[in-house]
Biopython code that builds the backbone (N, CA, C, O; Angstrom):
import numpy as np
from Bio.PDB.StructureBuilder import StructureBuilder

atoms = [
    (1, "MET", "N", (0.841, -1.186, 0.000)),
    (1, "MET", "CA", (0.000, 0.000, 0.000)),
    (1, "MET", "C", (0.884, 1.246, 0.000)),
    (1, "MET", "O", (1.882, 1.318, 0.717)),
    (2, "ALA", "N", (0.507, 2.197, -0.796)),
    (2, "ALA", "CA", (1.292, 3.421, -0.919)),
    (2, "ALA", "C", (1.194, 4.241, 0.352)),
    (2, "ALA", "O", (0.180, 4.231, 1.051)),
    (3, "SER", "N", (2.252, 4.937, 0.625)),
    (3, "SER", "CA", (2.250, 5.775, 1.819)),
    (3, "SER", "C", (1.335, 6.975, 1.612)),
    (3, "SER", "O", (0.980, 7.329, 0.487)),
    (4, "ARG", "N", (0.973, 7.573, 2.705)),
    (4, "ARG", "CA", (0.092, 8.744, 2.668)),
    (4, "ARG", "C", (0.749, 9.886, 1.887)),
    (4, "ARG", "O", (0.072, 10.606, 1.153)),
    (5, "SER", "N", (2.043, 10.049, 2.039)),
    (5, "SER", "CA", (2.784, 11.107, 1.354)),
    (5, "SER", "C", (2.768, 10.917, -0.161)),
    (5, "SER", "O", (2.552, 11.876, -0.902)),
    (6, "SER", "N", (2.992, 9.696, -0.623)),
    (6, "SER", "CA", (2.999, 9.465, -2.073)),
    (6, "SER", "C", (1.596, 9.587, -2.661)),
    (6, "SER", "O", (1.444, 10.010, -3.807)),
    (7, "MET", "N", (0.593, 9.232, -1.911)),
    (7, "MET", "CA", (-0.794, 9.401, -2.375)),
    (7, "MET", "C", (-1.127, 10.887, -2.518)),
    (7, "MET", "O", (-1.793, 11.299, -3.468)),
    (8, "LEU", "N", (-0.655, 11.677, -1.565)),
    (8, "LEU", "CA", (-0.886, 13.115, -1.623)),
    (8, "LEU", "C", (-0.169, 13.721, -2.831)),
    (8, "LEU", "O", (-0.729, 14.567, -3.527)),
    (9, "GLN", "N", (1.059, 13.291, -3.075)),
    (9, "GLN", "CA", (1.801, 13.776, -4.236)),
    (9, "GLN", "C", (1.087, 13.408, -5.532)),
    (9, "GLN", "O", (0.980, 14.231, -6.441)),
    (10, "LEU", "N", (0.606, 12.195, -5.614)),
    (10, "LEU", "CA", (-0.119, 11.743, -6.800)),
    (10, "LEU", "C", (-1.389, 12.569, -7.010)),
    (10, "LEU", "O", (-1.721, 12.928, -8.140)),
    (11, "LEU", "N", (-2.083, 12.863, -5.941)),
    (11, "LEU", "CA", (-3.298, 13.672, -6.020)),
    (11, "LEU", "C", (-2.978, 15.084, -6.523)),
    (11, "LEU", "O", (-3.691, 15.614, -7.376)),
    (12, "VAL", "N", (-1.920, 15.688, -6.004)),
    (12, "VAL", "CA", (-1.528, 17.034, -6.428)),
    (12, "VAL", "C", (-1.168, 17.037, -7.910)),
    (12, "VAL", "O", (-1.586, 17.930, -8.647)),
    (13, "VAL", "N", (-0.398, 16.050, -8.351)),
    (13, "VAL", "CA", (-0.025, 15.955, -9.765)),
    (13, "VAL", "C", (-1.272, 15.784, -10.629)),
    (13, "VAL", "O", (-1.383, 16.417, -11.679)),
    (14, "ALA", "N", (-2.199, 14.950, -10.207)),
    (14, "ALA", "CA", (-3.429, 14.721, -10.968)),
    (14, "ALA", "C", (-4.248, 16.005, -11.086)),
    (14, "ALA", "O", (-4.811, 16.284, -12.144)),
    (15, "ILE", "N", (-4.318, 16.780, -10.018)),
    (15, "ILE", "CA", (-5.073, 18.035, -10.048)),
    (15, "ILE", "C", (-4.414, 19.038, -10.992)),
    (15, "ILE", "O", (-5.100, 19.707, -11.763)),
    (16, "VAL", "N", (-3.094, 19.143, -10.934)),
    (16, "VAL", "CA", (-2.375, 20.074, -11.810)),
    (16, "VAL", "C", (-2.564, 19.682, -13.272)),
    (16, "VAL", "O", (-2.827, 20.542, -14.113)),
    (17, "VAL", "N", (-2.433, 18.406, -13.578)),
    (17, "VAL", "CA", (-2.613, 17.931, -14.956)),
    (17, "VAL", "C", (-4.040, 18.193, -15.422)),
    (17, "VAL", "O", (-4.247, 18.618, -16.558)),
    (18, "ALA", "N", (-5.019, 17.947, -14.568)),
    (18, "ALA", "CA", (-6.421, 18.177, -14.929)),
    (18, "ALA", "C", (-6.679, 19.651, -15.225)),
    (18, "ALA", "O", (-7.464, 19.976, -16.115)),
    (19, "GLN", "N", (-6.028, 20.537, -14.489)),
    (19, "GLN", "CA", (-6.199, 21.970, -14.730)),
    (19, "GLN", "C", (-5.682, 22.365, -16.110)),
    (19, "GLN", "O", (-6.319, 23.146, -16.816)),
    (20, "PHE", "N", (-4.532, 21.826, -16.490)),
    (20, "PHE", "CA", (-3.970, 22.152, -17.800)),
    (20, "PHE", "C", (-4.777, 21.540, -18.933)),
    (20, "PHE", "O", (-4.985, 22.183, -19.962)),
    (21, "LEU", "N", (-5.228, 20.319, -18.761)),
    (21, "LEU", "CA", (-5.980, 19.652, -19.821)),
    (21, "LEU", "C", (-7.380, 20.224, -19.966)),
    (21, "LEU", "O", (-7.938, 20.233, -21.063)),
    (22, "GLY", "N", (-7.948, 20.699, -18.868)),
    (22, "GLY", "CA", (-9.319, 21.183, -18.888)),
    (22, "GLY", "C", (-9.462, 22.646, -19.252)),
    (22, "GLY", "O", (-10.581, 23.129, -19.426)),
    (23, "SER", "N", (-8.356, 23.360, -19.372)),
    (23, "SER", "CA", (-8.465, 24.784, -19.677)),
    (23, "SER", "C", (-8.162, 25.039, -21.145)),
    (23, "SER", "O", (-7.310, 24.389, -21.751)),
    (24, "GLU", "N", (-8.880, 25.994, -21.689)),
    (24, "GLU", "CA", (-8.673, 26.373, -23.083)),
    (24, "GLU", "C", (-8.863, 27.874, -23.187)),
    (24, "GLU", "O", (-9.875, 28.412, -22.737)),
    (25, "ALA", "N", (-7.908, 28.537, -23.769)),
    (25, "ALA", "CA", (-8.013, 29.984, -23.927)),
    (25, "ALA", "C", (-9.163, 30.309, -24.875)),
    (25, "ALA", "O", (-9.376, 29.618, -25.871)),
    (26, "GLY", "N", (-9.890, 31.357, -24.555)),
    (26, "GLY", "CA", (-11.029, 31.738, -25.368)),
    (26, "GLY", "C", (-10.672, 32.538, -26.602)),
    (26, "GLY", "O", (-11.523, 32.727, -27.470)),
    (27, "GLY", "N", (-9.470, 33.006, -26.707)),
    (27, "GLY", "CA", (-9.059, 33.808, -27.852)),
    (27, "GLY", "C", (-8.927, 35.270, -27.478)),
    (27, "GLY", "O", (-9.446, 35.716, -26.455)),
    (28, "ILE", "N", (-8.237, 35.995, -28.308)),
    (28, "ILE", "CA", (-7.983, 37.412, -28.066)),
    (28, "ILE", "C", (-9.089, 38.241, -28.710)),
    (28, "ILE", "O", (-9.549, 37.950, -29.814)),
    (29, "SER", "N", (-9.496, 39.271, -27.997)),
    (29, "SER", "CA", (-10.529, 40.180, -28.477)),
    (29, "SER", "C", (-9.929, 41.574, -28.635)),
    (29, "SER", "O", (-8.979, 41.938, -27.941)),
    (30, "ILE", "N", (-10.493, 42.341, -29.549)),
    (30, "ILE", "CA", (-10.048, 43.727, -29.743)),
    (30, "ILE", "C", (-11.285, 44.619, -29.860)),
    (30, "ILE", "O", (-12.344, 44.188, -30.314)),
    (31, "TYR", "N", (-11.121, 45.852, -29.445)),
    (31, "TYR", "CA", (-12.173, 46.859, -29.498)),
    (31, "TYR", "C", (-11.866, 47.750, -30.696)),
    (31, "TYR", "O", (-10.858, 48.456, -30.685)),
    (32, "TRP", "N", (-12.699, 47.737, -31.718)),
    (32, "TRP", "CA", (-12.428, 48.441, -32.966)),
    (32, "TRP", "C", (-13.500, 49.480, -33.237)),
    (32, "TRP", "O", (-14.678, 49.237, -32.975)),
    (33, "GLY", "N", (-13.106, 50.640, -33.760)),
    (33, "GLY", "CA", (-14.100, 51.582, -34.246)),
    (33, "GLY", "C", (-13.963, 53.010, -33.799)),
    (33, "GLY", "O", (-14.667, 53.870, -34.330)),
    (34, "GLN", "N", (-13.097, 53.320, -32.850)),
    (34, "GLN", "CA", (-13.000, 54.696, -32.384)),
    (34, "GLN", "C", (-11.691, 55.374, -32.738)),
    (34, "GLN", "O", (-11.474, 56.527, -32.364)),
    (35, "ASN", "N", (-10.825, 54.692, -33.441)),
    (35, "ASN", "CA", (-9.546, 55.280, -33.823)),
    (35, "ASN", "C", (-9.414, 55.192, -35.335)),
    (35, "ASN", "O", (-9.241, 54.100, -35.876)),
    (36, "GLY", "N", (-9.491, 56.309, -36.015)),
    (36, "GLY", "CA", (-9.402, 56.322, -37.468)),
    (36, "GLY", "C", (-8.070, 55.825, -37.998)),
    (36, "GLY", "O", (-7.960, 55.488, -39.177)),
    (37, "GLU", "N", (-7.058, 55.777, -37.144)),
    (37, "GLU", "CA", (-5.724, 55.329, -37.539)),
    (37, "GLU", "C", (-5.559, 53.810, -37.429)),
    (37, "GLU", "O", (-4.508, 53.285, -37.797)),
    (38, "GLU", "N", (-6.567, 53.096, -36.934)),
    (38, "GLU", "CA", (-6.414, 51.661, -36.671)),
    (38, "GLU", "C", (-6.581, 50.784, -37.907)),
    (38, "GLU", "O", (-6.439, 49.564, -37.813)),
    (39, "GLY", "N", (-6.875, 51.367, -39.046)),
    (39, "GLY", "CA", (-7.059, 50.578, -40.261)),
    (39, "GLY", "C", (-8.504, 50.147, -40.429)),
    (39, "GLY", "O", (-9.356, 50.444, -39.591)),
    (40, "THR", "N", (-8.769, 49.445, -41.515)),
    (40, "THR", "CA", (-10.137, 49.030, -41.811)),
    (40, "THR", "C", (-10.521, 47.804, -40.998)),
    (40, "THR", "O", (-9.663, 47.088, -40.482)),
    (41, "LEU", "N", (-11.815, 47.578, -40.894)),
    (41, "LEU", "CA", (-12.307, 46.386, -40.213)),
    (41, "LEU", "C", (-11.859, 45.137, -40.964)),
    (41, "LEU", "O", (-11.475, 44.145, -40.344)),
    (42, "ALA", "N", (-11.905, 45.179, -42.283)),
    (42, "ALA", "CA", (-11.473, 44.029, -43.091)),
    (42, "ALA", "C", (-10.002, 43.703, -42.843)),
    (42, "ALA", "O", (-9.636, 42.534, -42.725)),
    (43, "ALA", "N", (-9.166, 44.725, -42.764)),
    (43, "ALA", "CA", (-7.737, 44.503, -42.516)),
    (43, "ALA", "C", (-7.502, 43.939, -41.119)),
    (43, "ALA", "O", (-6.643, 43.078, -40.926)),
    (44, "THR", "N", (-8.262, 44.424, -40.156)),
    (44, "THR", "CA", (-8.138, 43.919, -38.789)),
    (44, "THR", "C", (-8.532, 42.451, -38.728)),
    (44, "THR", "O", (-7.849, 41.648, -38.093)),
    (45, "CYS", "N", (-9.630, 42.099, -39.386)),
    (45, "CYS", "CA", (-10.071, 40.696, -39.420)),
    (45, "CYS", "C", (-9.052, 39.813, -40.137)),
    (45, "CYS", "O", (-8.792, 38.686, -39.716)),
    (46, "ALA", "N", (-8.480, 40.330, -41.216)),
    (46, "ALA", "CA", (-7.564, 39.543, -42.046)),
    (46, "ALA", "C", (-6.246, 39.214, -41.356)),
    (46, "ALA", "O", (-5.539, 38.306, -41.793)),
    (47, "THR", "N", (-5.898, 39.930, -40.287)),
    (47, "THR", "CA", (-4.636, 39.631, -39.606)),
    (47, "THR", "C", (-4.647, 38.241, -38.990)),
    (47, "THR", "O", (-3.601, 37.605, -38.862)),
    (48, "GLY", "N", (-5.837, 37.768, -38.606)),
    (48, "GLY", "CA", (-5.929, 36.472, -37.939)),
    (48, "GLY", "C", (-5.482, 36.513, -36.488)),
    (48, "GLY", "O", (-5.410, 35.470, -35.837)),
    (49, "ASN", "N", (-5.182, 37.696, -35.969)),
    (49, "ASN", "CA", (-4.713, 37.832, -34.588)),
    (49, "ASN", "C", (-5.833, 37.779, -33.559)),
    (49, "ASN", "O", (-5.577, 37.548, -32.378)),
    (50, "TYR", "N", (-7.065, 37.988, -33.992)),
    (50, "TYR", "CA", (-8.163, 38.154, -33.048)),
    (50, "TYR", "C", (-9.268, 37.146, -33.328)),
    (50, "TYR", "O", (-9.613, 36.882, -34.480)),
    (51, "LYS", "N", (-9.817, 36.587, -32.253)),
    (51, "LYS", "CA", (-10.951, 35.680, -32.392)),
    (51, "LYS", "C", (-12.259, 36.475, -32.379)),
    (51, "LYS", "O", (-13.238, 36.091, -33.020)),
    (52, "PHE", "N", (-12.261, 37.581, -31.643)),
    (52, "PHE", "CA", (-13.451, 38.426, -31.523)),
    (52, "PHE", "C", (-13.063, 39.875, -31.792)),
    (52, "PHE", "O", (-12.023, 40.343, -31.328)),
    (53, "ILE", "N", (-13.907, 40.585, -32.548)),
    (53, "ILE", "CA", (-13.696, 42.012, -32.779)),
    (53, "ILE", "C", (-14.978, 42.728, -32.370)),
    (53, "ILE", "O", (-16.019, 42.584, -33.011)),
    (54, "ASN", "N", (-14.882, 43.503, -31.289)),
    (54, "ASN", "CA", (-16.021, 44.281, -30.806)),
    (54, "ASN", "C", (-16.053, 45.595, -31.567)),
    (54, "ASN", "O", (-15.089, 46.360, -31.545)),
    (55, "ILE", "N", (-17.167, 45.849, -32.238)),
    (55, "ILE", "CA", (-17.301, 47.074, -33.025)),
    (55, "ILE", "C", (-17.984, 48.132, -32.163)),
    (55, "ILE", "O", (-19.053, 47.892, -31.602)),
    (56, "ALA", "N", (-17.359, 49.299, -32.064)),
    (56, "ALA", "CA", (-17.885, 50.365, -31.237)),
    (56, "ALA", "C", (-18.307, 51.495, -32.164)),
    (56, "ALA", "O", (-17.736, 51.603, -33.249)),
    (57, "PHE", "N", (-19.115, 52.208, -31.869)),
    (57, "PHE", "CA", (-19.692, 52.853, -30.748)),
    (57, "PHE", "C", (-21.121, 53.222, -31.079)),
    (57, "PHE", "O", (-21.359, 53.912, -32.070)),
    (58, "LEU", "N", (-22.065, 52.792, -30.293)),
    (58, "LEU", "CA", (-23.433, 53.290, -30.421)),
    (58, "LEU", "C", (-23.526, 54.498, -29.505)),
    (58, "LEU", "O", (-23.561, 54.360, -28.283)),
    (59, "SER", "N", (-23.563, 55.668, -30.096)),
    (59, "SER", "CA", (-23.571, 56.890, -29.290)),
    (59, "SER", "C", (-24.973, 57.281, -28.846)),
    (59, "SER", "O", (-25.135, 58.102, -27.944)),
    (60, "SER", "N", (-25.978, 56.700, -29.473)),
    (60, "SER", "CA", (-27.358, 57.015, -29.117)),
    (60, "SER", "C", (-28.214, 55.780, -29.370)),
    (60, "SER", "O", (-28.173, 55.203, -30.457)),
    (61, "PHE", "N", (-28.994, 55.373, -28.362)),
    (61, "PHE", "CA", (-29.865, 54.211, -28.515)),
    (61, "PHE", "C", (-30.874, 54.175, -27.370)),
    (61, "PHE", "O", (-30.726, 54.876, -26.369)),
    (62, "GLY", "N", (-31.891, 53.353, -27.538)),
    (62, "GLY", "CA", (-32.894, 53.173, -26.494)),
    (62, "GLY", "C", (-33.962, 54.248, -26.498)),
    (62, "GLY", "O", (-33.880, 55.214, -27.257)),
    (63, "ASN", "N", (-34.962, 54.081, -25.651)),
    (63, "ASN", "CA", (-36.076, 55.018, -25.495)),
    (63, "ASN", "C", (-36.770, 55.335, -26.814)),
    (63, "ASN", "O", (-37.234, 56.457, -27.014)),
    (64, "GLY", "N", (-36.846, 54.362, -27.712)),
    (64, "GLY", "CA", (-37.555, 54.537, -28.971)),
    (64, "GLY", "C", (-36.798, 55.300, -30.045)),
    (64, "GLY", "O", (-37.306, 55.461, -31.155)),
    (65, "GLN", "N", (-35.618, 55.764, -29.748)),
    (65, "GLN", "CA", (-34.846, 56.495, -30.761)),
    (65, "GLN", "C", (-34.020, 55.523, -31.599)),
    (65, "GLN", "O", (-33.613, 54.471, -31.106)),
    (66, "PRO", "N", (-33.771, 55.866, -32.856)),
    (66, "PRO", "CA", (-32.960, 54.974, -33.694)),
    (66, "PRO", "C", (-31.505, 54.982, -33.220)),
    (66, "PRO", "O", (-31.002, 56.019, -32.789)),
    (67, "PRO", "N", (-30.835, 53.847, -33.295)),
    (67, "PRO", "CA", (-29.433, 53.814, -32.881)),
    (67, "PRO", "C", (-28.555, 54.627, -33.832)),
    (67, "PRO", "O", (-28.778, 54.637, -35.043)),
    (68, "VAL", "N", (-27.568, 55.298, -33.275)),
    (68, "VAL", "CA", (-26.616, 56.080, -34.058)),
    (68, "VAL", "C", (-25.246, 55.449, -33.872)),
    (68, "VAL", "O", (-24.726, 55.388, -32.757)),
    (69, "LEU", "N", (-24.668, 54.984, -34.966)),
    (69, "LEU", "CA", (-23.358, 54.351, -34.941)),
    (69, "LEU", "C", (-22.283, 55.395, -35.204)),
    (69, "LEU", "O", (-22.339, 56.112, -36.203)),
    (70, "ASN", "N", (-21.306, 55.482, -34.310)),
    (70, "ASN", "CA", (-20.206, 56.433, -34.457)),
    (70, "ASN", "C", (-18.911, 55.644, -34.589)),
    (70, "ASN", "O", (-18.417, 55.087, -33.608)),
    (71, "LEU", "N", (-18.360, 55.594, -35.802)),
    (71, "LEU", "CA", (-17.106, 54.885, -36.037)),
    (71, "LEU", "C", (-15.961, 55.862, -36.274)),
    (71, "LEU", "O", (-15.064, 55.595, -37.073)),
    (72, "ALA", "N", (-15.995, 56.973, -35.589)),
    (72, "ALA", "CA", (-14.941, 57.994, -35.632)),
    (72, "ALA", "C", (-14.565, 58.326, -37.066)),
    (72, "ALA", "O", (-15.432, 58.751, -37.830)),
    (73, "GLY", "N", (-13.329, 58.154, -37.459)),
    (73, "GLY", "CA", (-12.882, 58.518, -38.793)),
    (73, "GLY", "C", (-13.084, 57.447, -39.843)),
    (73, "GLY", "O", (-12.665, 57.629, -40.986)),
    (74, "HIS", "N", (-13.714, 56.333, -39.494)),
    (74, "HIS", "CA", (-13.867, 55.237, -40.453)),
    (74, "HIS", "C", (-14.937, 55.517, -41.499)),
    (74, "HIS", "O", (-14.707, 55.313, -42.691)),
    (75, "CYS", "N", (-16.085, 55.975, -41.070)),
    (75, "CYS", "CA", (-17.167, 56.287, -42.002)),
    (75, "CYS", "C", (-18.227, 57.101, -41.289)),
    (75, "CYS", "O", (-18.265, 57.169, -40.061)),
    (76, "VAL", "N", (-19.079, 57.711, -42.078)),
    (76, "VAL", "CA", (-20.181, 58.496, -41.532)),
    (76, "VAL", "C", (-21.466, 57.948, -42.140)),
    (76, "VAL", "O", (-21.820, 58.324, -43.257)),
    (77, "PRO", "N", (-22.180, 57.060, -41.428)),
    (77, "PRO", "CA", (-23.359, 56.415, -42.000)),
    (77, "PRO", "C", (-24.478, 57.378, -42.378)),
    (77, "PRO", "O", (-25.242, 57.093, -43.300)),
    (78, "THR", "N", (-24.593, 58.507, -41.690)),
    (78, "THR", "CA", (-25.698, 59.426, -41.967)),
    (78, "THR", "C", (-25.602, 60.066, -43.342)),
    (78, "THR", "O", (-26.623, 60.478, -43.892)),
    (79, "ASN", "N", (-24.401, 60.163, -43.916)),
    (79, "ASN", "CA", (-24.287, 60.740, -45.260)),
    (79, "ASN", "C", (-23.872, 59.699, -46.298)),
    (79, "ASN", "O", (-23.431, 60.051, -47.392)),
    (80, "GLY", "N", (-24.012, 58.426, -45.957)),
    (80, "GLY", "CA", (-23.694, 57.351, -46.893)),
    (80, "GLY", "C", (-22.204, 57.149, -47.097)),
    (80, "GLY", "O", (-21.785, 56.600, -48.116)),
    (81, "GLY", "N", (-21.404, 57.586, -46.141)),
    (81, "GLY", "CA", (-19.955, 57.500, -46.286)),
    (81, "GLY", "C", (-19.330, 56.156, -45.962)),
    (81, "GLY", "O", (-18.105, 56.048, -45.909)),
    (82, "CYS", "N", (-20.133, 55.140, -45.746)),
    (82, "CYS", "CA", (-19.557, 53.820, -45.411)),
    (82, "CYS", "C", (-19.402, 52.961, -46.648)),
    (82, "CYS", "O", (-18.937, 51.826, -46.556)),
]
sb = StructureBuilder()
sb.init_structure("model")
sb.init_model(0)
sb.init_chain("A")
sb.init_seg("    ")
for serial, (resi, resn, name, xyz) in enumerate(atoms, 1):
    if name == "N":
        sb.init_residue(resn, " ", resi, " ")
    sb.init_atom(name, np.array(xyz, "f"), 0.0, 1.0, " ", f" {name:<3s}", serial, name[0])
structure = sb.get_structure()
């Protein structure tokens, strides 16, 4: 029969291994849309560096008003500039 010390060591090793095997990174996310110098959305997606790209900014929404998208220097939807 294994000693109490070796059983404890085995348990610790099993827990550490389970933590590594059971964890998976969710991917890198980026916040895009408020810096006109950051390049296009297509170029950002094409880098392959990001799993998620959060597009910002709704400057006005809710209370029955239409949402207003503000993408800084990227485009101006109100005048068809996108």
